C-alpha positions in Angstrom: -215.3 -80.6 -22.7 -212.3 -82.9 -22.8 -209.1 -82.2 -24.6 -209.2 -83.2 -28.3 -206.3 -83.5 -30.6 -205.8 -84.6 -34.2 -202.4 -84.8 -35.8 -201.7 -85.7 -39.4 -198.5 -87.6 -40.1 -198.6 -88.0 -43.9 -199.6 -85.4 -46.4 -201.0 -86.4 -49.8 -199.3 -84.4 -52.5 -202.5 -84.2 -54.6 -204.5 -82.6 -51.8 -204.7 -78.8 -52.1 -204.7 -78.2 -48.3 -203.1 -80.1 -45.4 -204.1 -80.1 -41.7 -201.1 -80.5 -39.5 -203.1 -80.4 -36.2 -206.6 -79.4 -34.9 -208.1 -79.7 -31.5 -209.4 -78.3 -28.2 -207.3 -77.3 -25.2 -209.4 -76.8 -22.0 -206.5 -75.2 -20.2 -204.2 -73.4 -22.6 -200.7 -73.3 -21.4 -198.3 -70.4 -22.1 -196.6 -70.7 -25.5 -193.5 -68.8 -26.6 -192.2 -69.3 -30.2 -189.3 -66.9 -31.0 -189.1 -68.2 -34.6 -192.8 -68.8 -35.1 -194.5 -72.0 -36.2 -194.0 -73.7 -39.6 -197.7 -73.7 -40.5 -200.6 -71.3 -40.8 -201.9 -71.2 -37.2 -205.4 -70.3 -36.1 -206.2 -69.9 -32.3 -209.6 -69.0 -31.0 -211.0 -68.6 -27.5 -213.8 -70.8 -26.2 -213.9 -69.6 -22.6 -211.7 -67.3 -20.4 -209.3 -64.8 -21.7 -205.9 -64.8 -23.3 -203.3 -62.4 -24.7 -201.1 -62.8 -27.7 -198.0 -60.8 -28.5 -196.8 -60.3 -32.1 -193.9 -58.0 -32.4 -194.7 -55.0 -30.2 -198.4 -55.4 -30.3 -200.6 -57.1 -27.7 -203.9 -58.6 -28.7 -206.7 -59.5 -26.2 -208.4 -62.8 -27.1 -211.9 -63.1 -25.7 -214.7 -65.5 -26.7 -215.8 -64.8 -30.3 -212.3 -63.8 -31.3 -209.3 -65.6 -32.8 -205.8 -65.0 -34.1 -204.4 -66.0 -37.5 -200.7 -66.3 -37.6 -198.7 -66.8 -40.8 -195.9 -69.4 -40.9 -192.8 -68.4 -39.0 -194.2 -65.3 -37.3 -192.6 -65.0 -33.9 -195.3 -64.9 -31.2 -196.3 -65.8 -27.7 -199.6 -66.2 -26.0 -200.9 -66.9 -22.5 -203.9 -66.8 -20.2 -204.8 -63.7 -18.3 -207.4 -62.8 -15.7 -206.5 -65.4 -13.2 -208.7 -68.2 -14.7 -208.5 -71.0 -17.2 -208.3 -70.1 -20.9 -209.7 -72.7 -23.2 -209.0 -72.6 -26.9 -209.6 -74.3 -30.2 -206.7 -74.4 -32.7 -206.0 -75.3 -36.3 -202.6 -75.5 -38.0 -202.6 -76.0 -41.8 -200.7 -75.6 -45.0 -200.5 -77.3 -48.4 -199.8 -76.5 -52.0 -202.6 -74.0 -52.3 -202.5 -72.5 -48.8 -200.5 -69.4 -49.7 -202.5 -68.7 -52.8 -205.9 -69.3 -51.2 -205.2 -67.1 -48.2 -203.9 -64.3 -50.5 -207.0 -64.4 -52.7 -209.2 -64.3 -49.7 -207.2 -61.5 -48.1 -206.2 -63.6 -45.1 -202.6 -63.0 -45.7 -201.5 -61.1 -42.6 -201.1 -61.8 -38.8 -204.4 -60.5 -37.5 -207.0 -60.8 -34.9 -210.6 -61.5 -36.0 -213.9 -61.0 -34.2 -217.3 -62.3 -35.0 -220.9 -62.5 -33.9 -221.7 -65.3 -31.4 -223.6 -68.2 -33.0 -222.5 -67.4 -36.6 -221.0 -70.2 -38.7 -217.4 -69.1 -37.9 -218.1 -69.6 -34.2 -218.4 -73.4 -34.9 -216.2 -73.9 -37.9 -213.1 -75.2 -36.1 -214.9 -76.8 -33.2 -217.1 -78.8 -35.5 -214.2 -79.7 -37.7 -212.2 -80.9 -34.7 -215.2 -83.0 -33.6 -215.5 -84.6 -37.1 -211.8 -85.3 -37.5 -211.2 -86.7 -34.0 -214.3 -89.0 -34.4 -213.2 -90.7 -37.6 -210.4 -93.2 -38.1 -210.1 -93.1 -41.9 -209.5 -89.7 -43.4 -208.1 -88.8 -46.8 -206.2 -85.7 -47.8 -209.4 -84.5 -49.6 -211.4 -84.8 -46.3 -208.8 -82.5 -44.6 -208.8 -80.1 -47.5 -212.5 -79.7 -47.3 -212.3 -78.7 -43.6 -209.5 -76.1 -44.3 -211.4 -74.6 -47.2 -214.7 -74.5 -45.2 -212.9 -72.7 -42.4 -211.2 -70.1 -44.7 -214.5 -69.2 -46.4 -216.2 -68.8 -43.0 -213.4 -66.6 -41.7 -213.6 -64.4 -44.8 -217.4 -64.1 -44.7 -218.1 -63.8 -41.0 -214.9 -62.6 -39.5 -214.2 -59.0 -38.8 -210.5 -58.2 -39.0 -209.2 -56.0 -36.1 -210.4 -52.5 -36.8 -213.2 -53.5 -39.2 -216.7 -52.9 -37.7 -218.9 -55.0 -40.0 -218.4 -58.5 -41.6 -219.0 -59.3 -45.2 -222.0 -61.3 -44.2 -223.6 -58.3 -42.6 -222.8 -56.2 -45.7 -224.4 -58.8 -47.9 -227.5 -58.5 -45.9 -227.3 -54.7 -46.2 -227.0 -54.9 -50.0 -229.7 -57.6 -50.5 -232.6 -55.2 -51.1 -230.6 -53.6 -53.9 -229.9 -57.0 -55.5 -233.6 -57.8 -55.4 -234.3 -54.4 -57.0 -231.8 -55.1 -59.8 -233.4 -58.4 -60.5 -236.5 -56.3 -61.5 -234.8 -53.4 -63.2 -231.6 -54.7 -64.8 -233.1 -54.5 -68.3 -233.5 -50.7 -67.9 -230.5 -49.2 -69.7 -231.0 -45.9 -67.7 -230.2 -47.6 -64.4 -226.9 -46.3 -63.1 -224.8 -46.2 -59.9 -226.7 -43.1 -58.6 -230.0 -45.0 -58.9 -228.5 -48.0 -57.2 -227.3 -45.9 -54.3 -230.7 -44.3 -53.9 -232.3 -47.7 -53.4 -230.1 -48.2 -50.3 -230.2 -44.6 -49.2 -226.4 -44.2 -49.4 -224.0 -42.1 -51.5 -222.5 -43.5 -54.7 -219.1 -43.4 -53.1 -220.3 -45.4 -50.1 -222.0 -47.9 -52.5 -218.7 -48.3 -54.3 -217.0 -49.1 -51.0 -219.6 -51.7 -50.1 -219.4 -53.5 -53.5 -215.6 -53.4 -53.5 -215.4 -55.1 -50.1 -218.2 -57.7 -50.7 -217.7 -58.5 -54.4 -214.3 -57.0 -55.2 -215.7 -54.9 -58.0 -217.6 -51.7 -58.6 -221.5 -51.5 -58.7 -221.4 -50.9 -62.4 -219.2 -53.9 -63.0 -221.6 -56.0 -60.9 -224.6 -54.8 -62.9 -222.7 -55.5 -66.2 -222.0 -59.0 -65.0 -225.7 -59.5 -64.2 -226.7 -58.3 -67.6 -224.2 -60.6 -69.4 -225.4 -63.5 -67.3 -229.0 -62.8 -68.3 -227.9 -62.5 -71.9 -226.3 -66.0 -71.8 -229.5 -67.4 -70.5 -231.5 -65.7 -73.2 -229.1 -66.6 -76.1 -229.8 -70.3 -75.3 -233.4 -70.0 -74.3 -234.4 -68.1 -77.5 -232.0 -69.5 -80.1 -233.7 -67.7 -83.0 -233.8 -64.3 -81.3 -231.6 -61.7 -83.0 -228.6 -60.6 -81.0 -229.8 -57.0 -81.1 -233.0 -58.1 -79.4 -231.1 -60.0 -76.7 -229.1 -56.8 -76.1 -232.2 -54.7 -75.7 -233.9 -57.2 -73.4 -231.0 -57.3 -70.9 -230.3 -53.6 -70.6 -227.8 -52.6 -73.4 -228.6 -49.6 -75.5 -227.3 -51.1 -78.7 -226.0 -54.3 -80.1 -222.4 -53.0 -80.7 -222.0 -52.2 -77.0 -223.4 -55.6 -76.0 -221.2 -57.5 -78.4 -218.0 -55.6 -77.3 -218.8 -56.2 -73.6 -219.6 -59.9 -74.2 -216.4 -60.5 -76.2 -214.3 -58.8 -73.5 -215.9 -61.0 -70.8 -216.1 -64.3 -72.6 -213.4 -64.0 -75.3 -216.1 -64.8 -77.9 -219.1 -63.1 -79.6 -222.7 -63.8 -78.5 -223.3 -65.8 -81.7 -220.2 -67.9 -81.1 -221.4 -68.6 -77.5 -224.8 -69.6 -78.9 -223.2 -72.0 -81.5 -220.8 -73.5 -78.9 -223.6 -74.5 -76.6 -226.4 -75.4 -79.0 -224.4 -77.1 -81.8 -227.1 -76.7 -84.3 
């Protein structure tokens, strides 16, 4: 594969993300940056082997691994093993870059690993191919590529020291979600029942949901019940609120109304009137 490079020279202020550069280097040269780089910097190995040094830590970069560097982090990297080290890279920033990386938990200098063939494996290579093949690109085109990469890194990447990706955890949880689709209306369903479906402890289930969904299993179940309630409020406009509450798993109307108001900042009847306008 030949060297590919794309450099942006003008950054549209209305675009949420900017790409400064993206490309493929078939023979990565040694890089030393004592004051870091002014953009978020992603570097992943295609073939060969490299090492990166950040502070006093040395990271080995093999195929299916990459390094995320925050702006201005001092670093250096170089090939090891006596052969060529080929890499893909992406440098980006923009008005929402800091906020998006913080929300996604991609806010530290860190090595990521992933399963060969997963979408993250091709995220930057495919983006580099698309961008270097097109002559006319808008800031929104570039923003889409950055966002697609960040989501792939969050879902499929395993930060150094983490054994399982979010994608694998989602697959692990999938049988429980299918079970909840059938049993959400049972008000007796609790965290212990949910844990039993997966054959794990309630504590482990809480850890799974916290990492995948950012909330507890109970909060997830409550959200599903409220979503079903919204659908029912509009599908059955004459059904009393207390009946809606019973059909989606609440023990009484008062609990349902309180939970709905807290989540939506309005009562179920106000929600119904807002959307039906009768």
